[in-house]
N, C-alpha and C positions, 0 to 999 in steps of 0.2 A: 255697479249693479245693473243685470240684464234684464230685460222686459221679458224674457223666456226661460226655464230651465229645463234639461232632463229629468232633473230629480229636484225637488225640495224634500229638504228633511226637515220637520218641525220638532223643535227642541235641542238644543245643542250640547246637553251633559254629555254624560261618557257614551249611553248609544248611540245616539245622533251623529255623536262625532267618531265611533267604529264604523258605524254605517260609510258614512263619507270617506273615511280613511281605505276602507276598505274596496270600495267603487275606486277611488281614485287611486289605487293602486293596480290594480286590473287593467292587466297590458289587451283584455278584452273587451274593455268597456271607453269608448270614447267621447261619452256624452257630459255635460255641464252639470256641477250636482252646485246646490246652493243650501246652506243648515241656515234657518232661522232660529234666533235665540231672544228669548225675551229679556235674561237679565245675564249679563254678561262676566255679573259679579258670581255668581251662581252661590251667591249666600245661603238661600233655600233650597237648592237642589237636593235631591235625594242622594247622588252621585257626593257632595261637599259633605254629608252629613251621616255619609255612609261608615260604619265599623272597619269596611275593604278588606275582606278575608275569602279565602277559597277551600273549598273543598272537591274531593270525588264521592264522598260517602253520604250518598244517594240509593233509593231501592229502585231508580228507572236506568234501564240502558240509555240511554238519551243524558239524563242528565251528568250520569256518570263521564260520559262522552264529549259534554261539552267543557264539566271540568278538569278532564286530562288534556285538552285543547287551550283551553284558557292560562293551567299552570302554564303550560309549554311557551307560549306566545310570552306572559308574563317575563319568565325567564330570558327571554331574548329580546325585549322590550326595547335594551338602550341602542340595542345595533339596529332594531329594525326602526326605530323611530329618531335616528339619529337627523337634524336638522342641520347642517353643517357641522360643527364644534358642539351641539349640542346633545348629548346622548342622555336620555332622560332615565335613569337610576328608580327604580319604583320602590327598593330596599325590602324586596318580599323577603320576609322572614317564614321560611319553610317549618315551622313549627308544629304543624300535624294539628289533627282535631282528635281530642277523647269526648265519644260520647259516653256514659255512665248509664248502666241499666239497673234499675233494683228489683224488678219482678218477673218471672217467671215469662209474661207474657212481654215484656218487653227486652228481654233478655233471646228469645224467639225472634223478634222481627231482628235486631241487629245479627242473628245469625243468616237470616234470609237474605238481608241487607249486602253481607257479606259474600254469600255466592255469585251475586250479582255484579257488585264491585270486581270482586277477582277475576270473574271469569271476563271481562271488560277492562280491564290493564290496569286496575287501581290497585296500589302496595296499602293495605290496609290488614291489620292482624289482628284478632279476636285474643282478650286475654282475660281468663281466670283473675277470682281474687288475687291469690299470691304472687299471679304475674302483674299485678297492678301496683301493687304494695311493693314490690322490688323494684319496678320502674321506679314510682313517685312514693317517698317512704313518709313524706310529710303529708299523704293522704289518710282519710280513714275508710275505710273498707268495707266491715262487718257488714255493711246492709247492701254490698252492691255482690247483685247476680252476676255481672261481665262487664267488661269495656269493650269497646271499638276504639282502635289507634291508627290513623293515618300516616305511614311511616315517610310518603313524598308524595311531593305536589300538593300537599294542603298548606296554607297558612294564613298570614296579613300581609298588607304591602301599603301603598299610597294612594289613595284616592281621587286625591286633584291629578297624581303625577298620571293618572292611567288617563286620564279626561284631555289631559293640558297636551300630555303627547299623541295622541291619537289627534287632539286637534289643530296641534301646530303642524304636525307630517300633514293633515290632509290638504291645508292652508298651501304649504311647499308643494302640494302635488297640484295645485289650483284650483281648489273648491275656496268657493264666495261664504264666508262666515258674515252674517248678517245681523246686526241689532237692532231687532223690532221683534213687533207680535200678530201672530199668523191670527185676524181676528173675524175671516169670513172667508169659505169656498164658493168657486162656483162650479155648478153640477148641471151637467146635462143627461139627463138620461141614467146609462150605467158607467159615464166619464166623468169623472174631475178634470177639468178646463184652467183652473187658477184659483190662486192663493190671492185673498186682500191684504193687507198689512194695517198696524194702527196709524201709521205714516201717512195713509192714505194709496199707497203703490199697488197696484194690483201685477203679479207675476203669474204668467201663463205655465203650466206645470207638467211634464208629460208623466210622473210619475210621483207621487206624494206619502211621505214615509211617516207615522204618528210616531213620534221618539218621545212623547211631551209626559213621560214618567205620571207621579199620579193626575194630572191634568187631561191624562188620554183620552175620557170623555168627553171632556169639551170640545177637544178635537173634533171628534169623533161625529160628535153631532153635529160639525159644522160642514159637515159633509153628508149630513140625514143619515149615520149611521151611528149603532150602539156600539159598545163594548163595555162590561162588566169590573171595569176599574177604580179603584177609590182610593182617596189618601187617607191609611191607618197610623196614627203616630206610633213612634217608638222612642224611647229615651235611653240613653247611652251615659254611662255614668266612670268618672276613674277616680281611684282611689290609692291613697299613699298606703305601706304596710310596715308596720314596725317592724316584724319580727320577716322580713319577706323569704317563703321559701325555694328561691330560686334554686340558692345552691345545695339544695337536697335534691335537688333531681337528677336522674341518672341517665339518661338518655338525651335523644339531642342537643349534643354537647351543651348541659345543664340547664337549656331553656325549657321554660313551663311550655303544654301546648293551649291551645283553645279547650277548654274544658268546660263539657255540656251537661249538666245534671237532668237527671230525669224528670225533673219537673220544669225544665226549660233555662233554669238559670244558668249564665253563660261568663267566663271569666276568661282574660287572657293578658299575658305580660304588654307593657306597651312602654320599653325604656325601663326606667325605675319603679313606673307607677302601672296601676293592673286597670284593664278597660273589661267594665263587665255590664250585665243590662238584662231584661228578663221579658218573658211574653206577657203582656199585660191582661189585670183580671178581668175588666170589661175592654172589648173592641169596636169600637162603635167607627164608625165614617167622620173624619173630622173637616174643619175648614182648612181650607187652601192653604190661609194663613196661621195657623195653630199650631205654635212651635213652643209653647207653653211645657216643658219638663214635667213629666209626673213622678213627683219629689219624693211619696212616699214608698214607691218602689224599693228604691236603696233600702230606706229602715225598715218594711215590715216584710218585704222579700227576698232581695238577694244576700241582704249581711246575714242574716237568721241559716242562709241553706249556707252560704261559704264556712261560716265560722263552725259549722257543722259537720262541714267536708276537710276542714285542716284546722289544727290549733293555731297556724301562722293567720292565717284571716280572722282571727279573734279580736286583732287588735287592728284597725283599718279605719281609712280618714278619709271623707269623701273630698276630692279637689278641685274638681269639675262635673258638669253635667250638661245634654244641650240634647232638643226631640228631632228628631226627623222623620219624613214621610214614607210608608211603603208604597210602591204603585202597586196596589193588594186586588189581585184577583179573586174577584168572590164567589166564581165558579168551583177553583180549584188550587187556588195559592201557586201558579204556574205559569210560565210565560207562554206570551199569544204571540207568533210569529209567522207570516204568513198576509197571501191578499184577501183582502174581501170576495168572498165568491160569487158578488152581482158587480160591486164597484172593483174592477177588477186593475187601476192604477192606485188603488188606495189600499198599503203594505202595512200594516199591525207592526209593531216591536213594543209589546207593552205588557204589564201584568206580571212584573218579575219577581213581587211579594217579598223583597228582600235581598233577592239575589241578582240582582240587575249590575252589577258593577262585576263580579265573577263570572257573569254570565255572556257580559259585554263582547268582547272577542270572537266569540262563537256566531254569536245573533248578525254582528258586524259581515261576518264574512258571508253568513246565510244570505239576509238582506240583498248583498250584492250580488251574490250569485242568483235570487231570482229576479232582479232587475239584469242584469247583464246576458243570462240566459236562457231565462224562463225556468228556471226551477234548480233543485237543490244540487250541486255536484259533489262535495265532500261528504258533510253532514247530514242525513234526512231530517229534516225537523216538520214532515209532515203533521207526525201526533201531535203536536204543539198548535196547528193551523187555528185560524178563526173557524172552520167549518163544526169545530166541536164546541164553540159557543149556542150559537140557535139549537144545535143538537143536543144540547143539555148532556154531553157526552164530557166527565169528567180525565183530565189526564193526570192520575194516580200515581202520587209521591208520597212513599211511607216517613221519609226523613226531609220533613219542613221544619224548618223551626222557628 
């Protein structure tokens, strides 16, 4: 451990590791980088508990572009992240997302979103009821007004594989990964000078990156700053199916997509099983250590919705479940990426609200550009900068799940 680093990243899960990798891999950056992670097991990290999927079906061009870059990066991940003989394969299942609309208003939103998606390079098609029935014969579609299906660059992959690949490559490129916890920061006026670790060590820092996930507000407060991010709990369930519909699917090589009901219940194949979840009825901020699953969601919300959609889902059995935390941006449920307007050497990479894993490649690259060049070079993320927070100017995204 050095006494000083050009960049100190607080949080070593997927966002922090992505920032570290892109900095270390940038030939125009020759500074020193440290990642400080409080829990090297990542047992309760949002990354490790995520459903690990990626999509391009958003309503805002910025989010569409983030998804397209992320998908391309994930496809090339094994080659890009190779360290000696280790080529981390993420097992990307390009199964697509299938959004279902039941009302005229929901259908109108899908059509408006599709115009944006296709204009910015996403391969997304709209299906009328007959198209949907032909593509997935096992589905009951009488109540469907319209469906939106991503034919490419959408699917699911290994969550810890993405994080571990970034971290291993960053370390191979010279990044120091420190097992400790940042407990305080030294600030003089509009400049952060150092971080203090729980071990008692003090590290001088040229730039501090907040990649603390659901604990982002705690990290910001150490610098005397605020960010509207809090932990919100989401429960995922795994179920077995007595009569799997996989054999009746007629697109994507027989695989089902990640299907999202109009009410928010989602389901996707996971090997021989299925992964599912839903938005909670009540969604308060939770304690940092509250990972108790919301058991009733499966019986009361998810199962009835899926059984109504397909006879194949009438006989299912829950086999596993877990709860994780969204780093929830209470202003607009979207990422916050950029410098603080006054404390310029403090950079936010927070508030992903469930999209952090899929947005990590684009955000890691963007933050590295801010540090190396003083501004964005590839994808301009100014719209999701911190400045919108004190201005109470939400970044509108209609396709938040």
